[in-house]
SERO-4910 file (N, C-alpha, C, O; in steps of 0.05 Angstrom, whole numbers):
BEGIN
 pado doro    nc1    nc2    nc3   cac1   cac2   cac3    cc1    cc2    cc3    oc1    oc2    oc3
  Met    A   -398    181     32   -377    176     51   -372    145     52   -391    130     55
  Lys    A   -347    137     51   -340    109     52   -330    103     81   -311    114     90
  Val    A   -344     84     94   -339     78    122   -331     49    125   -342     31    112
  Leu    A   -311     44    142   -302     16    148   -304     12    178   -293     28    194
  Ile    A   -318     -9    186   -321    -16    215   -305    -42    219   -309    -61    205
  Val    A   -287    -41    239   -270    -64    245   -275    -74    273   -268    -60    292
  Asp    A   -287    -97    276   -293   -108    302   -297   -138    299   -309   -147    279
  Asp    A   -287   -154    318   -289   -183    316   -316   -194    327   -320   -218    327
  Glu    A   -334   -176    337   -359   -185    347   -381   -180    326   -387   -157    320
  Pro    A   -393   -201    315   -413   -198    293   -436   -181    301   -446   -165    285
  Leu    A   -447   -183    326   -470   -167    334   -462   -137    335   -478   -120    329
  Glu    A   -438   -132    345   -429   -104    346   -426    -92    318   -433    -69    313
  Leu    A   -415   -108    299   -413    -99    272   -441    -92    261   -445    -71    248
  Leu    A   -460   -110    266   -487   -105    256   -500    -80    268   -513    -65    254
  Asn    A   -495    -76    294   -506    -53    308   -495    -27    297   -510     -8    291
  Leu    A   -468    -26    294   -455     -1    285   -463      5    256   -468     27    248
  Asn    A   -464    -16    240   -472    -13    212   -501     -2    210   -506     15    193
  Ser    A   -518    -13    226   -546     -4    226   -549     25    234   -564     40    221
  Ile    A   -535     34    255   -536     61    264   -526     81    243   -540    100    237
  Leu    A   -503     75    231   -491     93    212   -507     94    185   -511    115    173
  Ser    A   -516     70    177   -531     69    152   -558     83    154   -568     95    135
  Ser    A   -570     82    178   -596     95    182   -592    125    183   -609    141    174
  Tyr    A   -570    134    195   -565    163    197   -556    175    171   -566    196    163
  Asp    A   -538    162    157   -528    172    131   -534    152    109   -519    133    106
  Arg    A   -556    155     95   -564    136     75   -546    135     51   -548    117     34
  Asn    A   -529    155     48   -511    156     25   -484    143     32   -467    140     15
  Ala    A   -480    136     57   -455    124     66   -453     95     55   -472     80     54
  Ile    A   -429     88     46   -422     61     39   -407     48     62   -384     54     67
  Val    A   -421     30     76   -410     19    101   -401    -10     96   -417    -26     87
  Arg    A   -375    -15    102   -364    -42    100   -354    -51    127   -350    -35    145
  Ser    A   -351    -77    130   -343    -89    156   -320   -108    153   -317   -121    132
  Ala    A   -303   -109    174   -281   -128    175   -280   -139    203   -285   -125    223
  Ala    A   -272   -165    205   -272   -178    231   -245   -176    245   -242   -184    268
  Asn    A   -224   -167    230   -197   -165    242   -180   -146    226   -189   -136    205
  Gly    A   -156   -140    236   -139   -120    223   -130   -128    195   -129   -111    177
  Met    A   -124   -154    191   -115   -163    165   -137   -159    144   -132   -150    122
  Gln    A   -162   -166    151   -184   -162    132   -188   -132    127   -194   -124    105
  Ala    A   -184   -116    148   -188    -87    145   -168    -76    124   -176    -60    107
  Leu    A   -142    -84    126   -123    -74    107   -129    -84     79   -124    -69     59
  Ser    A   -138   -108     76   -146   -119     50   -168   -103     38   -167    -97     14
  Leu    A   -188    -95     54   -210    -79     44   -201    -51     36   -210    -39     17
  Met    A   -182    -40     52   -172    -14     46   -156    -14     20   -158      6      4
  Glu    A   -142    -35     14   -127    -37    -11   -147    -38    -35   -141    -28    -56
  Gln    A   -170    -52    -31   -189    -53    -52   -203    -27    -57   -207    -18    -80
  Gln    A   -211    -13    -35   -223     13    -37   -218     29    -11   -227     20     10
  Glu    A   -204     51    -14   -197     67     10   -222     77     24   -240     88     11
  Ala    A   -223     75     50   -245     86     65   -239    115     73   -216    122     75
  Asp    A   -260    131     77   -256    158     88   -254    158    118   -239    173    130
  Ile    A   -271    140    130   -273    139    160   -271    110    168   -284     93    156
  Val    A   -256    105    190   -253     78    201   -260     79    230   -250     95    246
  Phe    A   -278     60    239   -284     56    267   -270     29    274   -275      9    262
  Leu    A   -253     30    294   -234      8    299   -236     -1    328   -231     14    347
  Asp    A   -242    -27    332   -243    -39    358   -214    -43    368   -196    -48    352
  Ile    A   -210    -40    394   -183    -42    405   -175    -72    409   -153    -80    400
  Gln    A   -192    -88    421   -185   -115    427   -196   -134    405   -220   -138    403
  Met    A   -178   -144    389   -185   -163    367   -164   -185    365   -141   -181    374
  Pro    A   -171   -208    354   -151   -229    350   -131   -220    328   -138   -204    311
  Gly    A   -107   -231    330    -87   -223    310    -76   -195    318    -69   -191    341
  Trp    A    -76   -177    299    -67   -149    305    -89   -136    322   -113   -138    316
  Asn    A    -80   -123    344   -100   -109    360   -106    -82    347    -95    -76    325
  Gly    A   -123    -66    359   -131    -41    347   -108    -22    342   -108     -9    321
  Leu    A    -89    -20    361    -67     -1    357    -48    -10    335    -39      7    319
  Glu    A    -43    -36    333    -27    -46    311    -40    -41    284    -27    -34    265
  Thr    A    -66    -46    283    -81    -41    258    -81    -11    252    -78     -4    228
  Leu    A    -84      5    272    -84     34    268    -58     44    256    -58     60    238
  Glu    A    -36     34    266    -10     42    256     -7     34    227      4     50    211
  Arg    A    -16     10    219    -14      1    192    -32     18    173    -24     25    151
  Ile    A    -56     25    183    -74     41    167    -62     69    163    -63     80    141
  Lys    A    -52     81    184    -41    108    182    -16    109    165    -11    130    152
  Arg    A      0     88    165     24     87    147     16     87    118     28    100    101
  Gly    A     -5     71    112    -13     69     84    -32     91     75    -32     98     51
  Trp    A    -49    100     93    -70    120     86    -71    142    107    -89    143    123
  Pro    A    -51    160    107    -49    180    128    -73    199    130    -77    211    151
  Asp    A    -89    201    109   -111    220    109   -136    209    121   -155    225    128
  Val    A   -138    183    125   -163    171    134   -169    180    163   -150    182    179
  Gln    A   -194    184    169   -203    191    196   -209    165    211   -225    149    202
  Val    A   -196    162    235   -199    137    250   -209    143    278   -199    161    291
  Ala    A   -229    128    287   -238    129    315   -237    102    327   -242     82    314
  Leu    A   -230    101    353   -228     75    367   -254     69    382   -267     87    393
  Ile    A   -261     44    383   -285     34    398   -274     14    418   -260     -5    410
  Ser    A   -282     17    443   -270      0    463   -289     -5    487   -307     11    492
  Ala    A   -283    -26    502   -297    -31    527   -285    -15    549   -263     -3    546
  His    A   -298    -14    572   -287      1    596   -260    -12    604   -255    -35    600
  Gly    A   -244      5    616   -218     -5    627   -195     -5    607   -174    -16    614
  Glu    A   -199      6    583   -178      6    564   -169     34    557   -158     39    535
  Phe    A   -173     53    576   -165     80    571   -135     84    568   -126    104    556
  His    A   -120     65    578    -91     68    576    -81     67    547    -59     75    541
  Tyr    A    -99     57    529    -92     57    501    -96     85    488    -85     91    467
  Ala    A   -112    101    501   -120    126    489    -97    145    482    -96    156    460
  Lys    A    -78    148    501    -55    166    496    -39    157    472    -33    174    454
  Thr    A    -33    131    470    -17    121    447    -33    125    422    -22    133    401
  Ala    A    -59    120    423    -76    123    399    -77    152    390    -75    157    366
  Met    A    -79    170    408    -79    199    401    -53    207    387    -53    223    369
  Glu    A    -31    196    397     -5    202    385     -3    192    356      9    204    339
  Ile    A    -15    168    351    -15    157    325    -33    172    306    -27    175    282
  Gly    A    -55    183    317    -72    200    300   -101    192    299   -112    191    277
  Val    A   -114    186    321   -142    180    320   -158    206    325   -148    225    337
  Cys    A   -183    206    315   -200    229    317   -219    229    341   -230    249    348
  Gly    A   -222    205    352   -240    203    375   -240    176    387   -226    157    377
  Tyr    A   -255    173    409   -255    148    425   -283    145    436   -294    163    448
  Ile    A   -295    121    432   -322    116    441   -324     90    455   -310     71    447
  Leu    A   -340     88    476   -341     64    493   -364     46    485   -385     55    475
  Lys    A   -360     20    489   -381      0    487   -395     -2    514   -383      1    535
  Pro    A   -421     -9    514   -439    -11    491   -443     17    478   -447     37    492
  Val    A   -443     17    452   -444     43    438   -472     55    439   -492     42    434
  Val    A   -472     80    447   -497     96    448   -501    109    421   -483    123    412
  Pro    A   -523    104    407   -527    115    380   -521    144    377   -507    152    358
  Asn    A   -531    161    395   -526    190    393   -496    197    395   -487    215    382
  Glu    A   -482    182    412   -453    188    415   -438    180    389   -420    194    380
  Leu    A   -446    158    377   -433    149    352   -439    169    330   -421    176    314
  Ile    A   -464    178    328   -471    197    307   -457    224    311   -448    236    291
  His    A   -454    232    336   -439    257    342   -410    255    333   -399    273    321
  Leu    A   -398    232    339   -370    228    331   -368    226    300   -349    237    289
  Tyr    A   -387    213    288   -387    211    259   -389    239    246   -375    245    226
  Glu    A   -407    256    256   -410    283    246   -383    299    248   -375    313    230
  Lys    A   -371    296    272   -345    310    276   -324    301    256   -310    317    245
  Met    A   -323    275    251   -303    264    233   -308    273    204   -289    280    189
  Thr    A   -333    273    196   -340    282    168   -334    312    164   -325    320    143
  Gln    A   -339    328    185   -333    356    183   -303    361    181   -294    378    166
  Glu    A   -287    347    198   -258    350    197   -247    341    170   -229    353    159
  Leu    A   -259    320    159   -250    309    134   -256    329    111   -239    334     94
  Ala    A   -280    341    112   -287    361     92   -269    385     92   -260    396     72
  Ala    A   -263    395    117   -246    418    120   -218    413    109   -206    429     96
  Lys    A   -208    389    115   -181    381    106   -180    379     76   -160    387     63
  Arg    A   -201    368     65   -201    364     36   -203    390     20   -193    392     -3
  Asn    A   -214    410     32   -216    436     19   -190    450     16   -185    464     -3
  Val    A   -172    446     36   -147    460     37   -123    443     27   -106    453     14
  Arg    A   -124    417     34   -101    401     30    -92    398      0    -68    400     -5
  Pro    A   -110    394    -19   -100    391    -47    -83    415    -57    -63    411    -69
  Leu    A    -92    439    -51    -77    463    -60    -50    464    -45    -30    469    -58
  Leu    A    -51    460    -19    -26    460     -4     -7    439    -14     17    444    -18
  Leu    A    -17    415    -19      0    392    -28     12    398    -55     36    394    -59
  Gln    A     -4    406    -74      6    411   -101     26    433   -101     47    431   -114
  Thr    A     20    455    -87     38    478    -86     65    470    -73     86    478    -83
  Ala    A     64    455    -51     89    447    -37    106    429    -54    130    433    -56
  Ile    A     93    410    -67    108    391    -84    121    405   -107    144    401   -113
  Glu    A    105    422   -121    117    437   -144    139    455   -135    159    459   -149
  Gln    A    137    467   -111    158    484   -100    184    469    -96    205    478   -105
  Trp    A    182    445    -83    206    430    -77    218    417   -102    242    412   -103
  Leu    A    201    412   -122    212    401   -147    222    422   -166    233    416   -187
  Gly    A    218    447   -158    228    469   -175    212    475   -199    222    485   -219
  Val    A    186    468   -199    169    473   -222    144    489   -214    124    488   -228
  Asn    A    146    505   -193    124    521   -184    123    547   -199    139    565   -194
  Pro    A    104    550   -219    104    574   -235     96    599   -220    102    622   -229
  Leu    A     81    596   -198     72    619   -184     92    630   -163     88    651   -152
  Arg    A    112    614   -159    133    621   -139    121    625   -111    131    640    -95
  Val    A    100    610   -105     88    612    -79    104    594    -60    111    571    -67
  Lys    A    110    604    -37    127    589    -18    109    576      4     93    590     17
  Val    A    112    551      7     98    537     29    119    531     50    138    516     45
  Pro    A    116    542     74    136    536     95    136    507    103    115    494    103
  Glu    A    159    497    111    161    470    120    143    463    143    133    441    146
  Ser    A    138    483    160    120    479    183     92    473    175     78    458    189
  Ala    A     83    484    152     56    479    142     54    450    134     33    437    138
  Trp    A     75    439    121     75    411    114     74    393    138     58    374    140
  Lys    A     90    399    158     92    382    182     66    383    198     59    364    212
  Ala    A     50    405    195     24    406    209      4    388    196    -15    380    209
  Glu    A      8    381    171    -11    364    156     -2    335    154    -19    317    153
  Phe    A     24    331    153     35    304    147     54    295    169     67    311    182
  Ser    A     55    269    173     71    258    195     99    251    187    114    240    203
  Phe    A    107    257    162    134    250    153    146    272    136    131    288    124
  Thr    A    172    272    134    186    291    116    196    275     92    213    258     96
  Pro    A    187    281     68    195    265     44    225    268     38    236    290     40
  Asn    A    237    246     28    265    247     19    269    230     -6    291    224    -13
  Leu    A    246    223    -19    248    205    -42    224    212    -61    202    216    -51
  Val    A    229    212    -87    208    217   -106    203    192   -124    222    180   -134
  Leu    A    178    186   -128    170    165   -146    153    178   -168    135    194   -162
  Val    A    157    171   -193    141    181   -215    128    158   -230    140    136   -233
  Val    A    103    162   -239     89    141   -253     76    153   -278     64    175   -277
  Lys    A     77    139   -300     63    147   -324     50    123   -336     61    100   -335
  Thr    A     26    126   -347     12    104   -360      0    113   -386     -8    136   -389
  Glu    A     -3     95   -404    -16    100   -430    -38     79   -434    -34     56   -428
  Ala    A    -61     88   -444    -83     70   -449    -81     61   -478    -77     77   -496
  Glu    A    -85     35   -483    -84     24   -510   -109     31   -525   -131     25   -517
  Gln    A   -105     45   -547   -127     52   -566   -150     65   -551   -174     59   -555
  Asn    A   -143     83   -532   -163     99   -517   -180     82   -498   -200     92   -487
  Arg    A   -173     56   -495   -188     40   -476   -179     46   -448   -155     49   -442
  Gly    A   -198     48   -429   -191     52   -401   -184     81   -394   -175     86   -372
  Met    A   -188    100   -412   -181    128   -406   -197    139   -383   -187    156   -368
  Asp    A   -222    130   -380   -238    140   -358   -228    130   -331   -233    144   -311
  Lys    A   -214    108   -330   -203     97   -305   -175    107   -299   -165    106   -277
  Lys    A   -162    118   -320   -133    122   -319   -124    138   -295   -107    129   -280
  Glu    A   -135    162   -291   -125    179   -270   -130    167   -242   -113    168   -225
  Arg    A   -154    155   -239   -161    143   -213   -142    120   -206   -132    118   -184
  Ile    A   -137    104   -226   -120     80   -222    -91     88   -216    -78     77   -198
  Val    A    -81    108   -231    -53    116   -227    -49    127   -199    -29    123   -186
  Gln    A    -69    142   -189    -67    153   -162    -67    131   -141    -56    134   -119
  Gln    A    -79    108   -148    -81     86   -129    -57     68   -130    -53     50   -113
  Phe    A    -40     72   -151    -18     53   -156     -1     47   -131      4     23   -126
  Pro    A      8     67   -115     25     60    -93     10     58    -66     22     61    -45
  Ile    A    -17     53    -67    -32     51    -43    -19     32    -23    -10     10    -31
  Ala    A    -19     39      2     -8     23     24     22     24     26     33     11     43
  Leu    A     35     39      8     64     43     13     66     62     37     53     82     38
  Pro    A     84     55     55     86     72     79     95    100     73    113    104     56
  Asp    A     85    120     88     94    148     86     96    157     57    118    165     48
  Thr    A     74    157     43     74    165     15     49    182      9     27    174     17
  Val    A     53    204     -5     30    220    -14     33    226    -44     56    226    -54
  Val    A     11    230    -58     11    235    -87      3    263    -92    -16    274    -79
  Ala    A     16    276   -111      7    303   -120    -20    302   -132    -25    283   -148
  Pro    A    -38    320   -126    -66    319   -137    -67    320   -167    -85    309   -180
  Gln    A    -47    334   -180    -47    337   -209    -19    328   -220      1    330   -206
  Pro    A    -19    318   -244      7    310   -256     27    333   -258     19    357   -260
  Ile    A     53    327   -257     74    347   -259     93    338   -281    104    315   -280
  Glu    A     98    355   -301    115    348   -323    107    322   -337    124    307   -347
  Gly    A     80    316   -337     70    292   -350     71    267   -333     63    246   -343
  Phe    A     79    269   -308     81    246   -290     63    250   -266     60    273   -256
  Trp    A     52    228   -256     41    229   -229     64    227   -210     81    210   -213
  Val    A     65    244   -190     88    246   -172     80    239   -144     60    249   -133
  Tyr    A     97    222   -132     92    213   -104    117    221    -88    140    217    -96
  Leu    A    112    232    -64    134    237    -45    133    216    -23    112    210    -12
  Ser    A    156    206    -16    157    185      4    181    190     22    197    207     18
  His    A    182    174     44    204    175     62    215    147     67    200    128     73
  Val    A    241    144     64    255    119     70    279    126     88    290    148     86
  Asp    A    287    107    105    308    113    124    336    108    114    355    120    123
  Asn    A    339     90     94    366     84     84    364     72     55    342     68     45
  Asp    A    387     68     43    387     58     15    377     29     13    366     21     -7
  Arg    A    379     14     35    368    -13     35    338    -12     32    326    -28     19
  Glu    A    326      8     46    297     11     43    289     20     15    267     13      6
  Val    A    306     35      2    300     43    -25    298     19    -43    280     17    -60
  Gln    A    316     -1    -39    315    -25    -55    290    -41    -49    278    -52    -68
  Lys    A    282    -42    -24    257    -56    -17    233    -42    -29    214    -55    -39
  Phe    A    234    -16    -29    214      1    -41    211     -6    -71    189     -9    -81
  Cys    A    233     -8    -85    233    -14   -114    222    -42   -118    207    -47   -137
  Glu    A    230    -61   -101    220    -88   -104    190    -90   -101    176   -103   -116
  Leu    A    180    -76    -81    151    -76    -75    136    -63    -99    115    -74   -107
  Leu    A    147    -42   -110    134    -29   -133    134    -47   -158    114    -48   -173
  Ala    A    155    -62   -161    156    -81   -184    134   -102   -182    121   -108   -202
  Tyr    A    130   -113   -158    109   -132   -155     81   -119   -159     63   -131   -171
  Arg    A     79    -95   -148     53    -81   -150     46    -75   -180     23    -77   -188
  Lys    A     66    -66   -195     62    -60   -223     53    -85   -238     35    -84   -254
  Leu    A     65   -108   -232     57   -133   -244     28   -139   -238     13   -148   -256
  Arg    A     20   -136   -213     -8   -142   -205    -28   -123   -219    -49   -132   -228
  Trp    A    -21    -97   -220    -39    -78   -233    -41    -82   -263    -62    -78   -274
  Glu    A    -19    -91   -275    -21    -96   -304    -39   -120   -310    -52   -121   -331
  Lys    A    -40   -139   -292    -58   -162   -295    -87   -152   -292   -105   -161   -306
  Thr    A    -91   -134   -272   -119   -125   -267   -129   -106   -289   -152   -107   -296
  Tyr    A   -111    -90   -300   -118    -70   -320   -100    -74   -345    -82    -57   -349
  Pro    A   -104    -95   -361    -86   -101   -383    -87    -79   -405    -69    -78   -422
  Glu    A   -108    -62   -405   -110    -41   -425    -91    -18   -420    -88      0   -437
  Leu    A    -78    -18   -397    -60      4   -389    -31     -5   -389    -24    -27   -379
  Gln    A    -13     11   -400     16      5   -400     29     24   -380     25     48   -380
  Trp    A     45     12   -362     57     27   -340     87     31   -343    101     13   -352
  Thr    A     96     54   -335    124     59   -330    127     75   -305    110     91   -298
  Tyr    A    148     70   -290    152     85   -265    182     87   -260    198     72   -271
  Gly    A    189    105   -242    217    108   -235    220    118   -206    204    134   -197
  Val    A    239    107   -192    244    115   -164    270    131   -164    291    122   -173
  Gly    A    269    155   -153    293    172   -153    312    165   -130    307    146   -115
  Glu    A    334    180   -128    353    174   -107    344    187    -81    329    207    -81
  Arg    A    352    176    -59    345    186    -33    362    211    -28    386    212    -33
  Val    A    349    233    -18    363    258    -13    360    265     17    346    252     32
  Asp    A    374    286     25    375    293     54    360    318     61    362    327     84
  Ser    A    346    330     43    331    354     50    308    358     30    308    347      8
  Leu    A    288    374     38    266    381     20    276    396     -5    265    391    -27
  Asp    A    295    413     -2    305    429    -24    319    411    -45    322    419    -68
  Ala    A    327    387    -37    341    369    -55    322    350    -69    331    333    -85
  Leu    A    296    352    -64    277    334    -77    277    337   -108    270    319   -122
  Arg    A    284    361   -117    285    365   -146    305    345   -159    300    334   -180
  Lys    A    327    340   -145    347    321   -155    335    293   -156    339    278   -175
  Ser    A    320    286   -135    307    259   -135    286    257   -157    282    236   -169
  Phe    A    272    279   -162    251    280   -182    262    274   -210    252    257   -225
  Phe    A    283    288   -217    294    284   -244    309    257   -247    311    246   -269
  Ser    A    320    247   -225    332    221   -226    311    199   -229    315    179   -242
  Ala    A    287    204   -218    264    185   -221    255    185   -250    249    163   -261
  Ile    A    253    208   -262    245    209   -290    265    194   -308    258    180   -326
  Lys    A    291    198   -302    312    184   -317    309    154   -315    312    139   -334
  Val    A    304    144   -290    301    116   -286    276    105   -301    277     83   -312
  Ser    A    254    121   -301    230    112   -315    234    108   -345    219     93   -358
  Gln    A    254    121   -355    260    119   -384    282     99   -390    291     96   -413
  Asn    A    291     85   -369    314     67   -371    304     39   -381    284     29   -372
  Lys    A    319     27   -399    311      1   -410    313    -21   -389    299    -42   -391
  Glu    A    328    -16   -368    331    -37   -347    304    -42   -333    298    -64   -325
  Glu    A    288    -20   -330    262    -24   -318    244    -41   -335    228    -57   -325
  Ala    A    246    -38   -361    230    -55   -379    239    -84   -377    222   -102   -378
  Ile    A    264    -89   -373    274   -116   -370    263   -128   -344    256   -152   -343
  Ile    A    263   -112   -322    252   -122   -297    223   -130   -301    214   -151   -291
  Gly    A    208   -113   -315    180   -120   -321    176   -145   -336    159   -161   -330
  Gln    A    193   -150   -356    192   -175   -372    199   -199   -354    186   -220   -356
  Cys    A    218   -196   -337    225   -218   -319    202   -225   -300    196   -249   -297
  Leu    A    190   -205   -288    168   -210   -270    144   -223   -285    131   -241   -274
  Ser    A    139   -214   -309    117   -225   -324    122   -254   -330    104   -271   -328
  Phe    A    146   -261   -339    153   -289   -346    152   -307   -321    140   -328   -322
  Leu    A    164   -298   -299    165   -314   -275    137   -318   -263    132   -339   -251
  Ser    A    120   -298   -265     93   -300   -254     77   -322   -268     57   -332   -257
  Lys    A     85   -328   -293     70   -348   -309     83   -376   -307     70   -396   -312
  His    A    109   -377   -299    124   -402   -299    138   -408   -273    158   -423   -273
  Tyr    A    128   -396   -251    142   -398   -225    145   -427   -215    163   -433   -200
  Glu    A    127   -445   -224    127   -472   -214    148   -490   -227    153   -512   -218
  Leu    A    160   -480   -249    180   -496   -263    207   -495   -250    213   -477   -234
  Leu    A    224   -514   -257    252   -514   -247    268   -494   -265    277   -502   -286
  Leu    A    270   -470   -256    282   -449   -273    309   -440   -262    315   -442   -238
  Thr    A    326   -431   -280    352   -420   -272    354   -392   -284    337   -384   -300
  Ile    A    374   -377   -275    377   -350   -286    384   -351   -316    379   -332   -330
  Asn    A    396   -373   -325    401   -376   -353    375   -377   -369    373   -365   -391
  Asp    A    355   -391   -359    329   -392   -372    317   -364   -374    307   -357   -395
  Leu    A    318   -350   -353    306   -323   -352    321   -304   -370    309   -288   -385
  Ala    A    348   -305   -370    364   -288   -387    358   -293   -416    358   -275   -432
  Ser    A    355   -318   -423    348   -325   -451    322   -313   -459    318   -305   -482
  Glu    A    302   -313   -440    276   -302   -446    277   -272   -452    262   -263   -469
  Val    A    294   -258   -437    295   -228   -441    319   -220   -459    324   -196   -462
  His    A    333   -240   -470    353   -235   -490    377   -219   -481    387   -201   -495
  Ile    A    386   -225   -457    411   -213   -447    427   -236   -433    417   -257   -429
  Ser    A    452   -230   -427    469   -251   -414    461   -255   -385    451   -236   -372
  Pro    A    465   -279   -374    458   -284   -346    473   -265   -327    461   -255   -307
  Ser    A    498   -259   -332    513   -241   -314    501   -213   -315    499   -199   -294
  His    A    494   -203   -339    482   -177   -341    455   -176   -327    450   -156   -312
  Leu    A    439   -197   -330    413   -198   -316    417   -198   -286    402   -185   -271
  Ser    A    436   -213   -277    442   -214   -248    449   -187   -237    440   -180   -215
  Arg    A    465   -171   -252    472   -145   -243    448   -126   -242    445   -110   -224
  Ile    A    430   -129   -262    406   -112   -263    388   -118   -239    378    -99   -226
  Leu    A    383   -143   -233    366   -151   -211    378   -140   -184    363   -130   -168
  Lys    A    404   -142   -181    416   -133   -157    415   -103   -155    411    -92   -133
  Lys    A    419    -89   -177    420    -60   -178    392    -48   -174    389    -30   -158
  Arg    A    372    -59   -188    345    -48   -187    328    -58   -164    312    -42   -153
  Leu    A    331    -83   -157    314    -94   -135    329   -101   -110    317   -106    -89
  Gly    A    355   -103   -112    371   -109    -89    370   -138    -81    377   -145    -58
  Ile    A    362   -156   -100    360   -184    -94    371   -201   -117    376   -190   -138
  Thr    A    375   -227   -112    385   -245   -132    361   -258   -147    338   -255   -139
  Phe    A    368   -272   -168    347   -287   -183    332   -307   -165    308   -308   -166
  Val    A    347   -321   -149    335   -341   -131    316   -328   -111    294   -338   -106
  Asp    A    325   -305   -100    307   -290    -82    281   -282    -96    260   -285    -84
  Leu    A    284   -272   -120    260   -262   -135    241   -285   -140    217   -282   -136
  Leu    A    251   -307   -150    234   -330   -156    221   -341   -131    197   -348   -131
  Thr    A    236   -342   -109    225   -352    -84    203   -334    -74    182   -344    -64
  Lys    A    207   -308    -75    186   -290    -65    160   -292    -82    138   -291    -71
  Leu    A    163   -295   -108    140   -298   -125    125   -324   -118    100   -324   -118
  Arg    A    140   -345   -113    127   -370   -106    112   -368    -79     90   -379    -76
  Ile    A    124   -354    -60    111   -351    -34     86   -334    -37     65   -339    -24
  Glu    A     86   -313    -54     63   -296    -58     40   -313    -70     17   -310    -63
  Lys    A     47   -330    -89     26   -348   -101     16   -367    -80     -8   -373    -80
  Ala    A     34   -378    -64     26   -397    -43      6   -383    -24    -13   -396    -15
  Lys    A     10   -358    -17     -8   -344      1    -36   -342    -11    -56   -345      3
  Glu    A    -38   -338    -38    -64   -338    -51    -77   -366    -49   -101   -367    -43
  Leu    A    -62   -387    -53    -73   -414    -52    -81   -422    -24    -99   -438    -20
  Leu    A    -67   -412     -4    -73   -419     24   -100   -408     33   -111   -417     53
  Asp    A   -111   -389     18   -138   -379     24   -159   -400     18   -182   -397     26
  Asn    A   -152   -420      2   -171   -442     -4   -167   -465     15   -147   -480     12
  Pro    A   -184   -469     35   -180   -490     55   -181   -519     43   -173   -538     57
  Ala    A   -191   -522     19   -193   -548      7   -166   -559     -3   -163   -582     -8
  Leu    A   -147   -540     -6   -120   -548    -16   -102   -554      8    -99   -538     26
  Ser    A    -89   -577      7    -70   -584     29    -44   -568     25    -38   -559      3
  Ile    A    -30   -564     47     -5   -549     46     16   -564     29     32   -552     15
  Glu    A     16   -591     31     34   -607     14     29   -602    -15     47   -599    -31
  Tyr    A      3   -602    -23     -5   -598    -51      4   -570    -60     15   -567    -82
  Ile    A     -1   -550    -43      7   -523    -50     37   -520    -54     46   -506    -72
  Ser    A     52   -533    -37     82   -531    -39     91   -541    -66    109   -529    -78
  His    A     79   -563    -76     87   -573   -102     76   -555   -125     90   -552   -145
  Cys    A     53   -544   -121     41   -527   -142     58   -502   -147     59   -493   -170
  Val    A     71   -492   -127     86   -468   -131    116   -473   -135    132   -454   -137
  Gly    A    123   -499   -138    150   -505   -147    171   -513   -126    195   -513   -132
  Phe    A    162   -519   -101    181   -527    -81    185   -557    -82    167   -572    -88
  Ser    A    210   -566    -77    217   -594    -79    205   -611    -57    201   -635    -60
  Ser    A    200   -599    -33    189   -614    -11    172   -596      7    178   -572      8
  Pro    A    152   -606     20    135   -590     38    151   -578     61    146   -556     70
  Asn    A    172   -593     71    188   -583     93    204   -558     85    205   -538    100
  Tyr    A    216   -559     61    231   -536     51    212   -513     47    219   -490     52
  Phe    A    189   -518     36    169   -497     32    162   -484     59    161   -459     61
  Ala    A    157   -500     80    149   -489    106    171   -472    118    166   -451    129
  Val    A    196   -481    115    219   -466    126    222   -439    111    226   -418    124
  Thr    A    219   -440     85    222   -416     69    199   -396     75    203   -372     77
  Phe    A    175   -407     77    151   -391     82    155   -376    109    149   -352    111
  Arg    A    163   -390    129    167   -378    156    188   -357    155    186   -336    167
  Lys    A    210   -362    140    232   -343    138    222   -316    126    231   -295    135
  Leu    A    205   -318    106    196   -293     92    172   -280    104    169   -256    103
  Gln    A    154   -297    117    129   -286    127    128   -284    157    110   -271    168
  Gly    A    148   -296    171    147   -295    200    128   -314    214    124   -313    238
  Gln    A    116   -332    198     97   -352    209     96   -375    189    103   -373    166
  Ser    A     87   -398    199     85   -422    182     62   -420    163     44   -403    168
  Pro    A     61   -436    142     37   -435    124     11   -441    139     -9   -429    133
  Arg    A     12   -459    158    -12   -466    174    -21   -442    191    -44   -436    192
  Glu    A     -2   -429    203     -9   -405    219    -20   -383    202    -38   -369    209
  Tyr    A     -7   -379    178    -17   -358    160    -46   -364    152    -63   -346    151
  Arg    A    -51   -390    145    -79   -397    137    -99   -391    160   -121   -382    154
  Leu    A    -91   -397    184   -110   -392    207   -115   -362    211   -137   -354    215
  Thr    A    -93   -346    210    -97   -317    216   -110   -303    193   -126   -284    197
  Ser    A   -105   -311    168   -117   -297    145   -147   -304    143   -162   -289    130
  Gly    A   -155   -327    155   -183   -334    153   -200   -325    176   -224   -331    177
  Glu    A   -188   -311    195   -203   -302    219   -223   -280    211   -237   -270    228
***
């Protein structure tokens, strides 16, 4: 069992870790001091069970809970809190917590709650894969057994109704990485809000069902996936990735249409061009680049490239380059030895002031504020 404890008090973290590790010697227990660290750890390796303190610096327990549940709806979460914070309980229950325990934590109470969470998780895991695979195949029109899963059964298990299909396919170079392939592909869209993956491939693709509110969100979804694909290709160079995002539909019965449009997009040359662009810009983001430079690199006209970026990602060349520079800047800000002025020049900004203004516009906080919160 993989367990994550989130609490800003070092002694409390040590105490909880000691109790759980002593009770379940097979448990892998990790700790985070705040919500941002918790999400970072979840992206590295999904936890089965999370114990979450309510009062923490930065994101409080409820804000962190919402983010965790959006990205990992299956995880079991329990809140840990001091006296006088019961008014959080109702909101927490609505978001989806499994229990609530007070500080100072009594070992027997923690163990009882842990047992309850592991039992609920085991029961859900026994039923959910079959339900999920059957429901997805039914809505995509590829269910050979013709078994019908009522919409109410889906709503009892999941907090959203899907209206968008994402498909992913990967190939291992010369059989390298085949042992990692399925696990990695299933993790590809981790932390995307309101998204679940079919337990088994369908028509040769890993299939994800998601929910977005409008076409603008579809474009943001595509942009996020493009960045994520680039990052995973760097982490696992032995794997070649293709993916496609289908059109947004208005009912479960119409998901078949989204599924086949996603497959069509995955086979489109424009997606390959986007990948080439991201790869080039990620290596040369600090240079003074224009869309003409990028178009020359991918061997198409600047106007054609501009249309592809707008169509597939919903952004301009300048937007794309700026976002990549800011993402790199966030990585460098984790190193306290580097000054903000130095970082601004490293990632290609003409002045520290312009860098700071742009960073705040995209991140909602200044570079200095980001450094302080990410290091808590």
